[in-house]
C-alpha positions as CSV (number, residue, x, y, z in Angstrom):
1,M,-3.9,7.1,-19.5
2,K,-0.3,6.4,-20.3
3,F,1.1,3.0,-19.4
4,V,4.7,2.4,-18.5
5,I,5.2,-1.4,-18.5
6,I,8.4,-3.0,-17.5
7,G,9.3,-6.6,-17.1
8,R,11.8,-8.1,-14.6
9,N,12.9,-11.6,-15.4
10,I,10.1,-11.7,-18.1
11,D,9.6,-10.4,-21.5
12,V,6.6,-8.2,-21.8
13,T,4.7,-9.8,-24.7
14,P,2.0,-8.0,-26.8
15,G,-0.5,-10.3,-25.1
16,L,0.5,-9.3,-21.6
17,R,0.7,-5.6,-22.6
18,S,-2.8,-5.7,-24.0
19,A,-4.1,-7.5,-20.9
20,V,-2.7,-4.9,-18.6
21,E,-3.9,-2.0,-20.8
22,A,-7.4,-3.5,-21.1
23,K,-7.8,-4.3,-17.4
24,L,-6.3,-1.1,-16.0
25,G,-7.6,0.9,-18.9
26,S,-11.2,0.2,-17.5
27,L,-10.2,2.6,-14.6
28,E,-9.5,5.5,-16.8
29,K,-12.8,7.1,-15.7
30,Y,-11.0,7.9,-12.4
31,F,-8.1,9.6,-14.0
32,D,-7.0,12.6,-16.2
33,P,-5.9,11.4,-19.6
34,D,-2.3,12.3,-19.0
35,T,-2.0,10.1,-15.9
36,E,1.0,7.7,-16.0
37,V,0.4,4.2,-14.7
38,H,3.6,2.3,-13.8
39,V,3.3,-1.5,-14.0
40,A,6.1,-3.8,-13.2
41,L,5.7,-7.5,-14.2
42,S,8.1,-10.0,-12.6
43,V,8.6,-13.7,-12.2
44,E,10.4,-15.4,-9.3
45,R,10.3,-19.2,-9.5
46,E,6.6,-20.1,-9.8
47,N,5.4,-16.7,-8.6
48,Q,4.0,-14.2,-11.1
49,K,4.0,-10.7,-9.5
50,V,2.4,-7.4,-10.8
51,E,3.2,-4.1,-9.1
52,V,1.1,-1.1,-10.2
53,T,1.8,2.5,-9.0
54,I,-0.3,5.5,-9.9
55,P,0.5,8.9,-8.7
56,V,-2.7,10.9,-8.1
57,K,-2.8,14.6,-7.0
58,G,-0.4,14.4,-4.1
59,T,-1.0,10.8,-3.2
60,I,0.0,7.3,-4.6
61,I,-2.3,4.5,-5.4
62,R,-0.4,1.3,-5.3
63,S,-0.9,-2.4,-5.3
64,E,1.3,-5.5,-5.5
65,Q,-0.3,-8.9,-6.1
66,V,1.3,-12.4,-6.6
67,S,-0.2,-15.7,-7.9
68,T,0.8,-18.5,-10.1
69,D,-0.7,-17.1,-13.3
70,M,0.1,-13.7,-14.7
71,Y,-3.3,-13.0,-16.1
72,V,-5.0,-13.9,-12.7
73,T,-2.5,-11.6,-10.9
74,I,-3.4,-8.7,-13.3
75,D,-7.1,-9.2,-12.5
76,L,-6.3,-9.2,-8.7
77,V,-4.2,-6.1,-8.9
78,E,-7.0,-4.3,-10.9
79,E,-9.6,-5.1,-8.3
80,V,-7.4,-3.8,-5.5
81,I,-6.6,-0.6,-7.4
82,E,-10.4,0.0,-8.1
83,R,-11.2,-0.6,-4.5
84,Q,-8.6,1.8,-3.4
85,L,-9.8,4.4,-5.9
86,K,-13.4,4.1,-4.7
87,K,-12.2,4.6,-1.2
88,Y,-10.1,7.6,-2.1
89,R,-12.9,9.2,-4.1
90,T,-15.3,8.7,-1.2
91,K,-12.9,10.3,1.2
92,L,-12.5,13.3,-1.2
93,I,-16.3,13.7,-1.5
94,D,-16.8,13.4,2.3
95,R,-14.1,16.0,2.9
96,H,-15.6,18.4,0.4
97,Q,-19.1,18.0,1.7
98,S,-18.2,18.3,5.3
99,G,-17.1,21.8,4.9
100,T,-20.6,22.8,3.4
101,N,-22.8,20.7,5.7
102,P,-22.1,21.2,9.4
103,D,-25.0,18.9,10.4
104,K,-23.2,16.0,8.8
105,H,-21.2,15.4,12.0
106,Y,-24.4,14.9,14.0
107,A,-26.1,12.5,11.6
108,K,-25.7,8.9,12.0
109,E,-23.7,7.4,9.2
110,E,-23.7,3.9,7.8
111,T,-20.3,2.2,8.3
112,D,-18.4,1.4,5.2
113,E,-16.5,-2.0,5.1
114,D,-13.4,-0.1,4.0
115,E,-13.6,2.5,6.8
116,I,-10.6,2.5,9.1
117,K,-11.7,1.6,12.7
118,I,-9.2,1.3,15.5
119,V,-10.5,-1.5,17.7
120,K,-7.7,-1.9,20.3
121,T,-5.2,0.5,21.9
122,K,-2.1,-0.7,23.7
123,K,0.0,1.4,26.1
124,F,3.5,0.3,27.1
125,D,6.7,1.9,28.4
126,L,9.3,2.7,25.9
127,K,12.6,1.5,27.1
128,P,15.9,2.9,25.9
129,M,17.9,0.2,24.0
130,Y,20.1,-0.3,21.0
131,P,18.6,-1.3,17.6
132,E,20.1,-4.8,17.7
133,D,18.5,-5.4,21.1
134,A,15.2,-4.2,19.8
135,C,15.4,-6.7,16.9
136,M,16.1,-9.4,19.4
137,Q,13.1,-8.4,21.5
138,M,11.0,-8.2,18.4
139,D,11.9,-11.8,17.5
140,L,11.3,-13.0,21.0
141,L,7.7,-11.4,21.0
142,G,7.1,-12.9,17.5
143,H,6.1,-9.4,16.0
144,G,6.8,-7.8,12.6
145,F,7.9,-4.5,14.2
146,F,9.0,-3.0,17.5
147,V,8.8,0.5,18.8
148,F,11.6,1.6,21.2
149,I,13.7,4.6,22.3
150,N,17.1,4.5,20.7
151,A,19.8,4.4,23.5
152,E,22.3,6.3,21.3
153,T,19.9,9.2,20.0
154,D,17.1,9.3,22.7
155,Q,14.5,9.3,19.9
156,V,11.6,7.0,19.2
157,N,12.7,4.4,16.5
158,V,11.0,1.5,15.0
159,V,12.7,-1.8,13.8
160,Y,10.8,-4.1,11.4
161,K,11.3,-7.5,9.8
162,R,12.0,-7.4,6.1
163,K,11.9,-10.3,3.6
164,G,14.9,-12.6,3.6
165,D,15.3,-12.5,7.4
166,T,16.7,-9.0,7.4
167,Y,15.8,-5.9,9.5
168,G,14.9,-2.3,8.8
169,L,15.2,0.7,11.2
170,I,13.0,3.8,11.0
171,E,14.4,7.0,12.5
172,P,13.0,10.4,12.6
173,E,14.7,13.2,10.7
């Protein structure tokens, strides 16, 4: 694995570099030798943040963790990345085996704790409104996002709350 380690508001010391390479290097069994691992270390006040991005065959494995100690944060991000990799690998194996074993769909499977399970479905009318009105409605509801029909384009849009009390808008192309 090839490591690209950058520091934002922090100097990447040899100790930090070796800690990152040792922790994330333990995951090399999941990757090709030429896989690039992008690691960004940053400090904001007392928060130590580590962001790891690993492109893997058409998908991206990513984790971002924050704590008060950089070495603890590196441990946390390694655990999350490993869990994501195991989940990704299990999905690939299941997808591969499902094509060769048609009886698999009829066999009762054990549920995995990382399995995605939809437990509630909501239905509601989408009302045409302007993005600013949708942001106000989202704030009134106390939600982190709001789905609506944009009155200007007649398309389904989503507004969402960003850090720093700002808003984002997602529009279809």
